[in-house]
ZARO-795733 format. One record per residue (C-alpha): z, x, y; residue number from 1. Coordinates in nm, 3 decimals. Layout:
BEGIN
- Z  X  Y  NUM
...
***
This chain:
BEGIN
- 7.084  -5.111  7.624  1
- 6.928  -4.827  7.777  2
- 7.082  -4.595  7.511  3
- 6.977  -4.812  7.229  4
- 6.596  -4.795  7.378  5
- 6.654  -4.424  7.398  6
- 6.745  -4.388  7.057  7
- 6.431  -4.624  6.917  8
- 6.200  -4.385  7.120  9
- 6.336  -4.125  6.966  10
- 6.314  -4.234  6.630  11
- 5.967  -4.339  6.682  12
- 5.866  -4.034  6.846  13
- 6.010  -3.832  6.546  14
- 5.873  -4.035  6.316  15
- 5.549  -4.001  6.475  16
- 5.559  -3.613  6.469  17
- 5.672  -3.614  6.098  18
- 5.342  -3.811  6.031  19
- 5.154  -3.566  6.218  20
- 5.326  -3.260  6.034  21
- 5.257  -3.417  5.687  22
- 4.877  -3.489  5.792  23
- 4.809  -3.153  5.896  24
- 4.992  -2.986  5.617  25
- 4.832  -3.230  5.339  26
- 4.475  -3.151  5.526  27
- 4.551  -2.772  5.495  28
- 4.677  -2.773  5.140  29
- 4.372  -2.981  5.037  30
- 4.127  -2.778  5.239  31
- 4.296  -2.478  5.022  32
- 4.266  -2.651  4.697  33
- 3.895  -2.700  4.810  34
- 3.856  -2.338  4.911  35
- 4.028  -2.220  4.574  36
- 3.800  -2.452  4.331  37
- 3.486  -2.328  4.527  38
- 3.596  -1.958  4.479  39
- 3.684  -2.019  4.090  40
- 3.320  -2.212  4.073  41
- 3.159  -1.881  4.265  42
- 3.371  -1.618  4.028  43
- 3.246  -1.816  3.718  44
- 2.881  -1.861  3.845  45
- 2.912  -1.462  3.911  46
- 3.053  -1.411  3.561  47
- 2.805  -1.597  3.390  48
- 2.492  -1.432  3.533  49
- 2.672  -1.098  3.452  50
- 2.699  -1.198  3.080  51
- 2.359  -1.316  3.091  52
- 2.231  -0.998  3.217  53
- 2.419  -0.778  2.993  54
- 2.261  -0.980  2.703  55
- 1.943  -0.946  2.848  56
- 1.963  -0.586  2.862  57
- 2.111  -0.592  2.489  58
- 1.791  -0.789  2.389  59
- 1.555  -0.554  2.546  60
- 1.730  -0.239  2.412  61
- 1.703  -0.379  2.055  62
- 1.336  -0.502  2.101  63
- 1.233  -0.155  2.216  64
- 1.383  0.011  1.934  65
- 1.224  -0.227  1.697  66
- 0.869  -0.191  1.862  67
- 0.894  0.181  1.808  68
- 1.023  0.153  1.444  69
- 0.767  -0.097  1.342  70
- 0.468  0.119  1.483  71
- 0.400  -0.174  1.738  72
- 0.421  0.088  2.037  73
- 0.376  0.465  2.097  74
- 0.725  0.613  2.086  75
- 0.677  0.790  2.425  76
- 0.542  0.492  2.603  77
- 0.565  0.463  2.958  78
- 0.627  0.139  2.992  79
- 0.755  -0.156  2.765  80
- 0.550  -0.415  2.766  81
- 0.267  -0.255  2.907  82
- 0.230  -0.575  3.128  83
- 0.454  -0.860  3.210  84
- 0.818  -0.865  3.113  85
- 1.046  -0.930  2.815  86
- 1.194  -1.260  2.834  87
- 1.517  -1.358  2.701  88
- 1.607  -1.751  2.672  89
- 1.960  -1.813  2.649  90
- 2.073  -2.147  2.452  91
- 2.309  -2.264  2.724  92
- 2.027  -2.240  2.961  93
- 1.835  -1.966  3.161  94
- 1.694  -1.675  3.080  95
- 1.655  -1.323  3.153  96
- 1.335  -1.114  3.264  97
- 1.357  -0.738  3.156  98
- 1.120  -0.415  3.164  99
- 1.165  -0.078  3.009  100
- 1.019  0.221  3.173  101
- 1.034  0.600  3.149  102
- 1.283  0.782  3.325  103
- 1.174  1.135  3.250  104
- 0.796  1.221  3.160  105
- 0.833  1.385  2.850  106
- 1.060  1.403  2.545  107
- 1.270  1.644  2.465  108
- 1.379  1.841  2.107  109
- 1.732  1.876  2.079  110
- 1.862  2.044  1.764  111
- 2.177  1.887  1.599  112
- 2.466  2.079  1.475  113
- 2.351  2.082  1.117  114
- 2.014  2.228  1.228  115
- 1.785  1.862  1.234  116
- 1.589  1.827  1.537  117
- 1.587  1.505  1.732  118
- 1.341  1.389  1.991  119
- 1.484  1.239  2.298  120
- 1.360  1.062  2.605  121
- 1.531  0.862  2.887  122
- 1.440  0.512  2.978  123
- 1.546  0.288  3.239  124
- 1.603  -0.058  3.137  125
- 1.601  -0.331  3.414  126
- 1.716  -0.704  3.365  127
- 1.709  -0.955  3.601  128
- 1.884  -1.337  3.572  129
- 1.875  -1.628  3.797  130
- 2.168  -1.866  3.691  131
- 2.029  -2.196  3.555  132
- 2.140  -2.397  3.861  133
- 1.966  -2.169  4.083  134
- 2.272  -2.083  4.250  135
- 2.322  -1.718  4.205  136
- 2.053  -1.396  4.076  137
- 2.187  -1.070  3.956  138
- 1.985  -0.746  3.824  139
- 2.130  -0.472  3.616  140
- 2.006  -0.149  3.489  141
- 2.076  0.065  3.207  142
- 1.968  0.443  3.126  143
- 1.929  0.486  2.755  144
- 1.860  0.799  2.549  145
- 1.593  0.711  2.301  146
- 1.620  0.931  1.996  147
- 1.388  0.964  1.714  148
- 1.528  1.076  1.382  149
- 1.241  1.098  1.133  150
- 1.366  0.890  0.816  151
- 1.302  1.157  0.590  152
- 1.516  1.413  0.779  153
- 1.807  1.240  0.580  154
- 1.884  1.346  0.230  155
- 1.979  0.980  0.203  156
- 1.908  0.685  0.445  157
- 1.999  0.317  0.397  158
- 1.925  0.039  0.613  159
- 2.200  -0.181  0.423  160
- 2.500  -0.079  0.224  161
- 2.481  0.254  0.047  162
- 2.665  0.249  -0.318  163
- 2.694  0.600  -0.455  164
- 2.885  0.590  -0.805  165
- 2.722  0.868  -1.023  166
- 2.901  0.878  -1.401  167
- 2.858  1.266  -1.449  168
- 2.915  1.544  -1.172  169
- 2.684  1.518  -0.891  170
- 2.566  1.718  -0.576  171
- 2.365  1.640  -0.301  172
- 2.304  1.828  0.024  173
- 2.147  1.673  0.363  174
- 2.228  1.403  0.625  175
- 2.378  1.039  0.468  176
- 2.328  0.759  0.675  177
- 2.366  0.396  0.645  178
- 2.335  0.087  0.871  179
- 2.574  -0.101  0.655  180
- 2.888  0.001  0.440  181
- 2.893  0.297  0.232  182
- 3.091  0.316  -0.136  183
- 3.191  0.629  -0.301  184
- 3.317  0.694  -0.608  185
- 3.269  0.866  -0.960  186
- 3.432  0.907  -1.295  187
- 3.368  1.289  -1.259  188
- 3.307  1.475  -0.907  189
- 3.088  1.391  -0.643  190
- 3.018  1.622  -0.410  191
- 2.872  1.543  -0.065  192
- 2.745  1.900  0.052  193
- 2.668  1.812  0.420  194
- 2.850  1.819  0.777  195
- 2.674  1.475  0.845  196
- 2.785  1.143  0.662  197
- 2.756  0.851  0.885  198
- 2.816  0.455  0.835  199
- 2.757  0.195  1.098  200
- 2.998  -0.007  0.921  201
- 3.300  0.084  0.708  202
- 3.369  0.385  0.445  203
- 3.540  0.287  0.113  204
- 3.637  0.513  -0.174  205
- 3.578  0.258  -0.446  206
- 3.338  -0.010  -0.596  207
- 3.160  -0.297  -0.391  208
- 3.086  -0.504  -0.704  209
- 3.471  -0.476  -0.814  210
- 3.699  -0.328  -0.566  211
- 3.973  -0.283  -0.789  212
- 3.817  -0.103  -1.101  213
- 3.944  0.251  -1.120  214
- 3.729  0.491  -1.085  215
- 3.934  0.801  -1.182  216
- 3.715  1.076  -1.047  217
- 3.699  1.313  -0.711  218
- 3.472  1.244  -0.435  219
- 3.477  1.565  -0.196  220
- 3.288  1.591  0.116  221
- 3.213  1.906  0.334  222
- 3.443  1.981  0.644  223
- 3.221  2.055  0.902  224
- 3.252  2.411  1.057  225
- 3.406  2.581  0.759  226
- 3.305  2.901  0.627  227
- 3.354  2.944  0.318  228
- 3.276  2.569  0.279  229
- 3.592  2.351  0.240  230
- 3.551  2.015  0.073  231
- 3.866  1.818  0.123  232
- 3.876  1.493  -0.125  233
- 3.872  1.159  -0.018  234
- 4.195  1.066  -0.250  235
- 4.171  0.694  -0.105  236
- 4.148  0.764  0.213  237
- 3.900  0.539  0.363  238
- 3.811  0.251  0.623  239
- 4.124  0.025  0.496  240
- 4.355  0.294  0.616  241
- 4.527  0.166  0.947  242
- 4.491  0.560  1.027  243
- 4.144  0.613  0.944  244
- 3.985  0.656  1.288  245
- 4.198  0.977  1.321  246
- 4.266  1.097  0.972  247
- 3.902  1.091  0.891  248
- 3.856  1.334  1.174  249
- 4.127  1.582  1.104  250
- 4.062  1.588  0.725  251
- 3.666  1.651  0.736  252
- 3.609  1.804  1.091  253
- 3.373  1.553  1.243  254
- 3.173  1.502  0.916  255
- 3.273  1.187  0.843  256
- 3.212  0.907  1.124  257
- 3.208  0.527  1.079  258
- 3.150  0.223  1.291  259
- 3.500  0.254  1.462  260
- 3.393  0.606  1.569  261
- 3.105  0.451  1.768  262
- 2.796  0.490  1.479  263
- 2.531  0.225  1.551  264
- 2.287  0.097  1.344  265
- 1.918  0.223  1.375  266
- 1.617  0.048  1.390  267
- 1.390  0.086  1.105  268
- 1.049  -0.070  0.981  269
- 1.051  -0.380  0.817  270
- 0.878  -0.446  0.452  271
- 0.573  -0.604  0.628  272
- 0.479  -0.258  0.711  273
- 0.372  -0.183  0.352  274
- 0.241  -0.529  0.301  275
- -0.174  -0.573  0.265  276
- -0.299  -0.572  0.657  277
- 0.022  -0.406  0.777  278
- 0.047  -0.076  0.957  279
- -0.004  0.127  0.646  280
- -0.308  -0.071  0.527  281
- -0.461  -0.048  0.847  282
- -0.435  0.337  0.904  283
- -0.523  0.413  0.580  284
- -0.807  0.673  0.515  285
- -0.842  0.590  0.162  286
- -0.771  0.276  -0.048  287
- -0.753  0.145  -0.374  288
- -0.846  -0.223  -0.391  289
- -0.860  -0.397  -0.719  290
- -0.913  -0.099  -0.938  291
- -1.180  0.049  -0.720  292
- -1.143  0.329  -0.432  293
- -1.265  0.207  -0.091  294
- -1.346  0.451  0.193  295
- -1.444  0.341  0.555  296
- -1.510  -0.006  0.391  297
- -1.752  0.135  0.143  298
- -1.680  0.136  -0.245  299
- -1.693  0.456  -0.389  300
- -1.856  0.507  -0.747  301
- -1.712  0.706  -1.031  302
- -1.967  0.921  -1.186  303
- -2.196  0.938  -0.833  304
- -1.925  0.980  -0.587  305
- -1.602  1.055  -0.787  306
- -1.550  1.205  -1.144  307
- -1.542  0.942  -1.420  308
- -1.185  0.836  -1.523  309
- -1.038  0.871  -1.148  310
- -0.913  0.545  -1.137  311
- -0.805  0.320  -1.449  312
- -0.658  0.012  -1.530  313
- -0.508  -0.069  -1.842  314
- -0.225  -0.370  -1.947  315
- -0.036  -0.178  -2.234  316
- 0.298  -0.060  -2.030  317
- 0.612  -0.262  -2.094  318
- 0.885  -0.229  -1.847  319
- 1.216  -0.294  -2.024  320
- 1.421  -0.349  -1.711  321
- 1.166  -0.615  -1.583  322
- 1.105  -0.740  -1.909  323
- 0.746  -0.789  -1.833  324
- 0.410  -0.577  -1.919  325
- 0.284  -0.400  -1.605  326
- -0.102  -0.437  -1.536  327
- -0.148  -0.090  -1.420  328
- -0.378  0.059  -1.192  329
- -0.353  0.468  -1.262  330
- -0.506  0.739  -1.028  331
- -0.560  1.076  -1.132  332
- -0.488  1.290  -0.863  333
- -0.646  1.563  -0.985  334
- -0.984  1.398  -1.044  335
- -0.942  1.223  -0.696  336
- -0.948  1.585  -0.577  337
- -1.275  1.664  -0.716  338
- -1.219  1.824  -0.997  339
- -1.427  1.770  -1.306  340
- -1.568  1.993  -1.612  341
- -1.906  2.006  -1.486  342
- -2.045  2.231  -1.789  343
- -1.865  2.074  -2.082  344
- -1.654  2.374  -2.167  345
- -1.349  2.190  -2.191  346
- -1.208  2.300  -1.848  347
- -1.215  2.117  -1.520  348
- -1.384  2.293  -1.235  349
- -1.312  2.267  -0.881  350
- -1.550  2.121  -0.617  351
- -1.877  2.325  -0.566  352
- -1.796  2.533  -0.884  353
- -1.998  2.588  -1.205  354
- -2.228  2.307  -1.066  355
- -1.959  2.061  -1.022  356
- -2.066  1.839  -0.747  357
- -1.784  1.623  -0.655  358
- -1.573  1.690  -0.352  359
- -1.206  1.628  -0.264  360
- -1.185  1.276  -0.199  361
- -0.824  1.290  -0.071  362
- -0.778  1.086  0.241  363
- -0.866  1.295  0.549  364
- -0.546  1.170  0.734  365
- -0.348  1.199  0.435  366
- -0.274  0.828  0.384  367
- -0.356  0.631  0.062  368
- -0.309  0.279  0.015  369
- -0.287  0.124  -0.313  370
- -0.258  -0.255  -0.402  371
- -0.219  -0.366  -0.739  372
- -0.437  -0.599  -0.933  373
- -0.410  -0.990  -0.972  374
- -0.148  -1.050  -1.211  375
- -0.044  -1.318  -1.414  376
- 0.317  -1.459  -1.389  377
- 0.392  -1.279  -1.739  378
- 0.304  -0.947  -1.588  379
- 0.394  -0.733  -1.309  380
- 0.127  -0.534  -1.093  381
- 0.219  -0.133  -1.080  382
- 0.032  0.194  -0.941  383
- 0.090  0.494  -1.148  384
- -0.012  0.857  -1.005  385
- -0.078  1.113  -1.254  386
- -0.169  1.482  -1.284  387
- -0.023  1.539  -0.931  388
- 0.137  1.885  -0.980  389
- -0.077  1.998  -0.707  390
- -0.161  1.812  -0.372  391
- -0.497  1.972  -0.295  392
- -0.444  1.898  0.085  393
- -0.286  2.122  0.330  394
- -0.130  1.863  0.541  395
- 0.035  1.675  0.232  396
- -0.003  1.296  0.114  397
- 0.160  0.984  0.148  398
- 0.085  0.708  -0.089  399
- 0.202  0.360  -0.010  400
- 0.168  0.055  -0.213  401
- 0.320  -0.297  -0.160  402
- 0.372  -0.298  -0.532  403
- 0.605  -0.073  -0.776  404
- 0.471  0.285  -0.797  405
- 0.490  0.514  -1.096  406
- 0.522  0.897  -1.062  407
- 0.434  1.041  -1.430  408
- 0.506  1.418  -1.482  409
- 0.572  1.702  -1.254  410
- 0.475  1.631  -0.895  411
- 0.363  1.832  -0.632  412
- 0.519  2.149  -0.786  413
- 0.254  2.379  -0.701  414
- 0.225  2.506  -0.357  415
- 0.444  2.222  -0.258  416
- 0.319  1.993  0.055  417
- 0.494  1.746  0.244  418
- 0.435  1.429  0.045  419
- 0.604  1.072  0.046  420
- 0.581  0.755  -0.168  421
- 0.665  0.432  -0.007  422
- 0.676  0.126  -0.213  423
- 0.803  -0.207  -0.348  424
- 1.009  0.012  -0.612  425
- 0.965  0.370  -0.733  426
- 0.969  0.454  -1.134  427
- 0.968  0.839  -1.243  428
- 0.811  0.891  -1.579  429
- 0.888  1.244  -1.775  430
- 0.602  1.487  -1.856  431
- 0.664  1.365  -2.226  432
- 0.607  0.974  -2.161  433
- 0.361  0.773  -2.364  434
- 0.288  0.418  -2.270  435
- 0.250  0.336  -2.647  436
- 0.611  0.345  -2.709  437
- 0.746  0.145  -2.401  438
- 0.817  -0.135  -2.654  439
- 1.000  0.094  -2.894  440
- 1.357  0.184  -2.870  441
- 1.474  0.460  -2.691  442
- 1.484  0.687  -2.983  443
- 1.105  0.688  -2.956  444
- 1.106  0.749  -2.593  445
- 1.241  1.092  -2.535  446
- 1.196  1.244  -2.200  447
- 1.140  1.625  -2.133  448
- 1.284  1.789  -1.797  449
- 1.049  1.706  -1.513  450
- 1.027  1.806  -1.142  451
- 0.957  1.585  -0.841  452
- 0.885  1.744  -0.456  453
- 0.851  1.425  -0.261  454
- 1.029  1.213  -0.027  455
- 1.067  0.807  -0.097  456
- 1.108  0.501  0.066  457
- 1.137  0.186  -0.208  458
- 1.319  -0.141  -0.207  459
- 1.608  -0.181  -0.439  460
- 1.820  -0.480  -0.563  461
- 2.146  -0.641  -0.423  462
- 2.453  -0.594  -0.588  463
- 2.688  -0.890  -0.656  464
- 3.025  -0.943  -0.734  465
- 2.939  -0.932  -1.118  466
- 2.664  -0.683  -1.108  467
- 2.591  -0.340  -1.005  468
- 2.270  -0.244  -0.834  469
- 2.283  0.084  -0.980  470
- 2.320  0.269  -0.676  471
- 2.151  0.604  -0.491  472
- 2.201  0.752  -0.887  473
- 1.935  0.525  -1.004  474
- 1.751  0.454  -0.688  475
- 1.446  0.611  -0.864  476
- 1.383  0.362  -1.189  477
- 1.406  0.517  -1.529  478
- 1.258  0.418  -1.863  479
- 1.321  0.667  -2.109  480
- 1.598  0.864  -2.297  481
- 1.687  1.122  -2.064  482
- 2.002  1.226  -2.195  483
- 2.067  1.612  -2.175  484
- 1.711  1.656  -1.988  485
- 1.702  1.756  -1.611  486
- 1.550  1.546  -1.340  487
- 1.526  1.771  -1.044  488
- 1.401  1.603  -0.711  489
- 1.396  1.773  -0.382  490
- 1.313  1.552  -0.101  491
- 1.466  1.225  0.081  492
- 1.581  0.911  -0.045  493
- 1.521  0.621  0.192  494
- 1.566  0.261  0.150  495
- 1.472  -0.002  0.396  496
- 1.406  -0.328  0.187  497
- 1.468  -0.528  -0.121  498
- 1.233  -0.492  -0.362  499
- 0.999  -0.805  -0.369  500
- 0.825  -0.759  -0.711  501
- 1.040  -0.504  -0.905  502
- 1.334  -0.755  -0.898  503
- 1.504  -0.700  -1.274  504
- 1.872  -0.609  -1.273  505
- 1.971  -0.275  -1.344  506
- 2.079  -0.237  -1.708  507
- 2.202  0.107  -1.854  508
- 2.165  0.164  -2.232  509
- 1.916  0.089  -2.487  510
- 1.628  -0.046  -2.450  511
- 1.602  0.052  -2.071  512
- 1.724  0.402  -2.012  513
- 1.958  0.703  -2.036  514
- 2.040  0.889  -1.707  515
- 1.890  1.249  -1.635  516
- 2.093  1.569  -1.555  517
- 2.048  1.477  -1.171  518
- 1.929  1.823  -0.998  519
- 1.848  1.663  -0.654  520
- 1.842  1.823  -0.318  521
- 1.727  1.741  0.063  522
- 1.392  1.910  0.135  523
- 1.523  2.123  0.443  524
- 1.180  2.192  0.567  525
- 1.180  1.834  0.716  526
- 1.457  1.929  0.948  527
- 1.244  2.078  1.192  528
- 1.027  1.762  1.238  529
- 0.713  1.962  1.193  530
- 0.632  1.969  0.856  531
- 0.702  1.610  0.717  532
- 0.476  1.375  0.516  533
- 0.187  1.198  0.675  534
- 0.289  0.892  0.860  535
- 0.637  0.944  0.844  536
- 0.827  0.637  1.003  537
- 1.122  0.674  1.251  538
- 1.476  0.568  1.273  539
- 1.527  0.461  1.623  540
- 1.871  0.513  1.809  541
- 1.948  0.379  2.139  542
- 2.243  0.596  2.323  543
- 2.366  0.435  2.625  544
- 2.412  0.621  2.961  545
- 2.454  0.500  3.319  546
- 2.502  0.130  3.444  547
- 2.451  -0.024  3.770  548
- 2.404  -0.351  3.961  549
- 2.151  -0.395  4.239  550
***
């Protein structure tokens, strides 16, 4: 019996010990599970606030760049915003509070390898985030280099896709940049005589509207650092190739770079900058409103303040591309500069000579803002500049309009000045243009060779799968038979928006136009950044540097 009792006691003791062990182990495992879950939750919170803070940094950097590009703040501002913070609200809850402050007192001029001067200044961007639960907060810092490149320091700058598909041979020098994709092709030889061809997207050796259509020509691009210059061809090498990232660099020596090489989009002005009440309207020293010149809020009267015929209005211009008559406001730039036949001898006298009492009324700050007249739906508004061979202002002239602008005849060819036209669309008319033949066939609209020295910012239309927008080669809109006639342009071609008024589709041939021989070049005097047209807008690039967490 004693033995039996001892066995039972041992069994009870062992069972008790087993229960204790299981309980202890279970508690330990349960505690470990709680700890693991808690650690995972903390890690998730940390990841959440980190991502939110990074989002706050990105948003602040983008808003800072756009504020500079759209003239809302000085490009060398000490702090942005001047008071308070930038708030970024997240859809999942929570927000980031950010500030931008200068990290060096003055900008620096940096010369790129192609000779273009870029103005850099370092800024510190600081973003603080508290998790929506209030459980955790974080502050991140990012140093960025604000790089200002004037838009006109490019031969070609497009905010959207750039299509460049000329029929005959074409050569162009100067920087080429697109914030979108670039499409290059030709039926002849297209020569990009530049060491700077950049796209924030992809580069394609084909059409956008019809990718499978054969072009048959040769696209050749200058290889950086070669002397004498070498121009390797694309021959189908583009962003569709698996080896594009490396092969593009070995073929062109760094001239060609795309998004895979780190090229990013640059902030640029939006179309609102040319709208009535926008930046240019507010800054203009001289305006044309409803066919009248206005300076300092005072209407200038022809015959008293201006030579008669300085501003003229007419409705007899027909635009075959738009299929509408144009209610045209024509500005005579020679008369605006005060030239007048004071003694009726058939020769215009400059201001102050031979009794000419008129003065040069070109804007003191170089900015002329010209709006169109009220226009019925059957017409389009337009502003035309005539007799602009000489721009009688030492610092040059920028003409801005929210409507299509037409340049007629040679422009800025005498003692060339820095000039620009910024508009809904840019139309070029030769020295031989006559309004009276605008409704006639092309055989009655022969162009004559014409020279234009100006930078342009103008709207374009969108290419669709079935319709080409005309491309860079038709960026200026034509209205004549230019066959075998030369159009020489020295300047810059910038596209930052789509046309809001001149939205007619591009069509080649009769009755619209035939193409000129294109002698187009970048104006190298813009490269230093000191001889630019008045009120040249910026393209703003932000280059990220050091990053740290407080």
